[in-house]
N, C-alpha and C positions, 0 to 999 in steps of 0.2 A: 261793587259800585264805588267803594272808597278807592280801590286801586285805579279805576278808570279816571276818577277825579284827580287823583294824585298824578297820574301819567299826563293828563291834560295840563295841569298846572306846571309840571316840570317842562313840558314842551313849550309852553308859552313863555316860561322864564328864560329858556335858552334860545329863544327866537332872536334873530339878528336885530340890532338896534335900529334898523331902518334908515341908515345914513343915505342921503340922496346924493346923486352924482352932481358935481358942480357944473355950472354953466360956463364953459370955456375959461377955466382957470389955468392951472399948470399940472403937468404930469410929472411926478417926482418918484425917483427910485433910489434905494439905498443898496449899494453893492460894494464889494471889497475890491481894493486895488484901483488901478487906473482904468478908465473906460477906453475901450479900443477904438471906437468911432470908425470901425471898418466893417465890411460885410464878409467877415471871415466865416468859416464853417461853424465855429463854436461861438454862440452868444454868451456874454458874461451873465451869470445868474445873479439876480438881485435878492436881498434879504426880504425886502418888501417894496411894493409899489403903491402909490396913493395919489389921488387927485386932491389938489390943494388950491383953494381960491387965491391964496396969497403967495404961493411959491415957497421959497426957502424960509420957513419960520423957525424961530428958536426951538419950538416944541418938536418939529420934525428933525432938526439937527441933533437935539438931545436924544431922541429916540434912536436915531441912526448910530450915534456914538455909544449908546448903551449896548448895542448889539456887538460891535467890534471897534477896536481902536483904529484899525485900518480901513474902516468903512467910509465911503464918500457918498454924499447926497447930491444928486444931480436933478435939476428940474428943467423941463422944456415947456414952451408955450403950447397949450392944448389947442388943436385946430379942429374945425368941424369935420366929421367923417369918421376917421379911424378911432378906435377906442384907445385909451391911454396905454394899455398893454401893447397894442399893435404899433402905436406911435413910438414908444420907447424902443421897441425891437427894430423898427425901420430906421429911426433917426440916430439912435445911440448904440445899437446892437446890444441891448440889455434885455434879458429874458426875465419877465416877472414870474413869481410863483403861480402855479396853476390855479390855486384858490387860496384865499386868505384863511387864516385860522378862524374857526367859529367864534364870533364875538358875542358876548352877552352884555346887555345894558346893565348899569349898576342896579336898577330896579329888579331886573331879572336875576342877578346874582343874590340880591337880598331875599327874593322869593324862594330861590333854591335853598339858601341857608335856612330859611324858616321851615321849609318842607323837611329838610334833613334833620333839623332840631326836633320837629314834631315827631318824625319817625323814630328818632332816638329815644325820646320821652315815652312814646307808646311802647316800644320794645322793652324799655326798662321797667315800665309799670306792669307789663304783661309777664315779664320774667319774675318780678317780685311777688305777683299774685299767685304764680304757680308754686312758689316755695312755701307760701303760707298755708 
């Protein structure tokens, strides 16, 4: 029973943070090098793609620069209909990653750390009681 509760708490802790899609903001992509703007056979791969209400923000610029010095951030106006991934591929020939890395909210990471600390304390107590 304890393992089931522990598994459920861990799954809840690692659940996505629930970020909502923006209402017609901008589609931004961080990719290396110059963007081709052509319909060539090979689309430029992006490090990440994100919807942003404000477009090119200092936070997005900094995130892109942390990945690579040669990375460029490009944002296009989001239009109704296609998703941001499709829009960046059609308009800028930029291929977004298939799926983002699993993100955990800060509260989820804190819960995970607490669970792991509890498991460590339990294992240590169990180990010390066996030696006695």
